[in-house]
N, C-alpha and C positions, 0 to 999 in steps of 0.2 A: 675614842676620837672626840673635839671639839667639837659642838656644834658648825658648825658653815652661820655663817651673816648674813640676813635678809631684813627686808624692809620690818616683816611684822616684827622678825625679834629685837631689830635691834634699840638701843640702850640711848635713848635721849633724859636732856635732864629739864624734858615736860612731859615724862609720864603719870604724872601726877594728872595729867591733863587730857588723858586718850580716854576714860570711859566718865566723863560726864556727859549732860543730855546739852541737848538742843537749847531747850533756853537757857541755859548756862555763857549761852559764846561771847557772854558780854564780860564774861570776868575769866580774864585769860591773862587775870599775873598773878604768880607761882606766892604759894604762902608764903612772907619775908620780906619778898621786895616791895621793896618804895622806888617811889616815882613823885618825880617835880619837875616843878613846870621848865622849860628852852628860853631862852631870850634868843638873839639873834644871831648873840658873839660866837657860837660853836662851846659853853662850857661841855669839857669832856664830864665834869660833874654829874651832867644830865641823864636821867632813865632816855629818852628819846628825846633826839634836834628833830625838829621839822612838823607838818602834818598842814594839810594844804582843807580850808574851805572845811572844818569843824574840831567837833574834838575827838579822841580818842580817853576812853577813856577806863576802870576799872578800880575794885573795890576800895583797892589803894594807895589808889592816887593819880591822874589826867594829865593831857598833855592840853596846852593852850593849845589855843589859836590863832594860829599868827600872820600876818598879812603878806601875797604873795606878789611880783610888782609885775609892772604892765606886761612883758616880753611871758607873764607866766614860765620861771624861770626863779630859782632857787641857791642858796646855795650849796656847799659840803655842811652834808650829813654825815652826825659822830653818833654813831649806837654803843650805851650804853651798857644795859638790858633786851634789848628785842623789839623788832618792827612784825607786826602783825596785822592778819583783815582784820576787822572788827567781824566775820562771819567766821573766822578759820575755826578748824577744829580739825587734826590730828588725822591724817590717813584718810580726808573726806572733802573736805572743799577750804577756801581762801586758800592764806601762805603765812609762816610765820620765817624769821633770822634771826635768828638769837644771837646779840651778843654778844655773850661771853664764852662760846664754846665754834663758832661759827658754822656749826650746824643751818641749814638750810631747810625747809619742805612748803611745796609747792601743787597745785594738783594737776599744770601741764607747766612748760614751758618749753616756749622756743626758741630759739639761739642761731644766728647766722655765721659767725665764728667760730673758733677754736674750739675743742672742751678740753679739758688737758684734769685727768684724776690722778693719782696714786697709790691711794688704796682706796676700802665700800667696795660693793656694788653694783651688776649690769645685769636686770632679768633673773638674778641668784649667781651670776659668775664672780668671782675676785678679784675683783681686779688687786694686778702681780705690778712689780718696777715694771714689765717687759710682757709680761702672757696676762688669756680672759682663764678662769677654773670652776667648775664647780662638782660636789662628787657628791652626790647620791649613793648609800648605800654603799655598795663593794666595789660602784663604779666612779671611774673620771676621766671625763674629758679637756683637754686645756688645749687653744689656740696659744701662738707662743710667737716669738720673732725671733727667735734662736735658731739650729739647726729645722728640728723636730717642728714646721708651722701651727699639727694637728695631730691631737692622736686624744682618741677615746676606746675605753674599755675596762678591764680589772683593774683598778690602783698601782701603783708598781708595773705591771702587764699590760698595758694597752695590747690591741687585738689588730686597733688599722691604725695606724700612720701619713701621713705625706709629708718629705722635707721638699727644702727650701727648694728644693732645686724638681723638683715636682716628682720622686719616685713614689707612688703608690706600696702602702703593705698592710695588704688582708689575710686574714685566714680563708674569707667567704667571697663573694661577689656576683649579685641577680641584675644583672642590666639589659634592658627593654631593646638601649637605643644603639646606635652605634661603636662602634672602638678603633678606633686609628693606632699603630704604632709604630713605630720605623726601627726602635733599637730593640734592644731587653732579650728574655725568655719567657715562654712559652712550656715547661715542663723541664724536658733536657734541649726541645726546640731553639734555637738560635735566631730571633726574628732581626726579616733585613731586609730585601727588595723577596726574596723571599723563603720559608723553612727549613732550617737543618740540622741535623746532628751526625754529632762525627765529622768522619774526615770525605770534605766536596771538594768540587775544582767548579775552573770559575763559569758561571749560570750563564747562559745565553737564551733565546727564544726554541733553537729551536730542539731543546732538551727540557720545555718546558710541561711543568704539568707532576706527577708525583714519582718518585724514586725513593727505593727502596735495596739496603745492601752493604757492604763492604768495602766498595771502594767510594761510595757516596752521589749529592748529586752529579748525571750529564751521562755518567760511567755506561759505555755500552751492556758490559756484563750483571750488570746490577740486577738481585733477584729478583724483584720486583717493580712493574713503570709499569702506570700510564698519562700515556702522553695527554697531550691538550686533544689531541683531536678525537678521544676519548680509544685509544688501541690498551689494550692491558697485555701486557709479559713478565709472567711469571713460571716457577722453578719449584712449586711444589705447591698443595693446600689441595682445595676441594671444591670441586662445583659442580653444581645440580645434582653431587651422586656421582659424581669421576674422582677419580684422585691424580694426581695433575706429580709428575716425575721429572726430570731435567728432559727424558725424552719422547717420557710417553703421558698414555692418558686411560687408563683406566677403571674400569668397574668390575662387577662379578661375570665374569668369562667371555670379558673382551676389555681385546689389550690393543691399542694403538700404538705402534710403534714408529714414529717419527725418523732416529734416526736409519731404523733399518727399511721406510717404507714397505712394514707390512702389518698386516693386520692376523691378528688371531681373536678362534671365539671359541665358544666352548670349556671345560671344563674335565681336565682329565682325559678325553678326546675331541683332541682338537680342531679345528679345520684354520692349516693359510693359505694368507693370498698372501702373496710373494710381488712388489712390484719389481726389484730389484730385476729377477730370475723369471718374473713374466710366469707366474706359477699359481697354482691356486690347488692343494693336496691334504688329504689327510692326513692325521698323526699315524693312522698306523697305515699306512701306504703298506705296498708290498707290492713289484712287479709280478708279471708270469700268470702264468695261467691256475694254479695254485695258488695267490699272490690273496692280499684283502686290500680294501679301500680303496683312495679313486687318486686320479692326479689327471692334472689340465694344462698345458700349456701351447707355442704355437704348432706344437709339431704333433702333437699327443693326446688321445685321453683313453685311459683307462679305467675299465668301471669292472660290475657283476656282469649288471644287463645291464642291456639299453632297449628300451621299447620307447617308440615314435607310433604315437597316431597321426603321421602326413608322410609325406615322401622322403628315402631317403636313398641322395643323388654319390656317387664316388666314383672316380676315376679308377682306383684300383678295389678288389674285395675278396680279403684273403681269409682261413679261416681252416687255423691250424698252416701245414702244407702237403698242396697237392700238384702232384708234379706228371702231366702226363707224356708218354712216347707214341705213338703211335696211337690206330686204332682210335675211336669216338666220342667224346665227351660227353657224358648225358647229364644238365642238370634238374632235378626234380623238387618237389616237396623234403625238408626236411622237418630236426624237431628238438628235442632233451629231452633226455632222461630227468622222471619228475625226483629218485633217486636212484643211489648206486645199487647196480646188482652183484651180484653172488654169485658165487658159487651154484651154492642154491638154487637161483632166480633162472630157472629151464625152460620155464612152459610161460608164466608171463612176466611182459611187457608194461613198465608203467611211465607212460609219455606227461610234458607237460600241457599236452593238449596245445598245442600252436597250427598242426597239423593236420588234418586226415588218412588211417592208411585202408585200405580193402588188403578183403582178404585175395593171396593168392601175392601180396606186396613181396619183393626179394627188398629186406634190411640192411642194410651195415653199421654197424656200431664201434666207432672207432677212438678210442683217449690214450693217447702215446702207442708206446708200441704195441698195446693190446686191436686186434682187428678182431671186429666177428660177426657173422654174414648169418640171418634167419629168414625166414620165411614166415607171414603172418597165416594162421590155420583158423584164427576166429578174432572176433574186433568185437567184444559186447557194448553195450552201444552208451 
């Protein structure tokens, strides 16, 4: 690859003067040049025509002084070889205009009108017919009046481009300020007055927020939504250890079921709170004397045992079924066997101890069809 031209390596017809010492700056005539005096006729064969108030000279010739009109003006100046300042030193001080090649060199230039250049360099950028470009290593940067206004990156494969329409293409971006976009896309999301992907319906304030689902924004049955008021709707996922499903919210050992208005607590042996039937029961509930578990609804409480520290009040009290035909009804203390009796238990009776019996008391033990009567002959403490 050819080395790009820069100000430092630009070939000049006066390169033999680049290394001269400061004390030699008066010797500005390249070897072999000859200069002669010029008259006011503008003879084009002269090396230099023109001069004001003094001579410009060198080892090989001189320019005679010429008078200047009282209005301070002078006629046309024709250059055969060069015009240069007395202190000119290439790339350092002064100026030089080469009449043969057209090369000019100035320490500073101030131009109030237009500048036009078809070739050359500006700050390291090569001037082309319609662009400015610079290549450094394997990277190239181009400013162009063509369809791609700007490009930068590896030569032949830029990573950043900007079109004349303002379309920016870049592999990455780090932006600290605001980004405003009224159209285009981000990932698979289309930019409009809102971001969306896939099918959609008309957007309005009533469905502002975030909507995710097969039917698109604004549809009531979206799978996930967050309204502008912060209301979240979802049909799956997790929330603080709870698993979301279309109609349930569950965690280890507990299920909240919105479809059946039911709460189930436990694993294997559950307790169910049923809002539809208005009942609470255990999963092992069996009704009857020999049943199990417990049950509670508006008309019935059935459990294995009841212990009350305070008052029990009821309009009807029933223990199994007791019917009386004539005679007297006596209500006395009672108790429950602490363990089942067998045919061998003919002397000792063990109760729960809720009542105290005395020697001589007559006890009746009844369970189903079994009915036994006995007398207390000993009551150990």
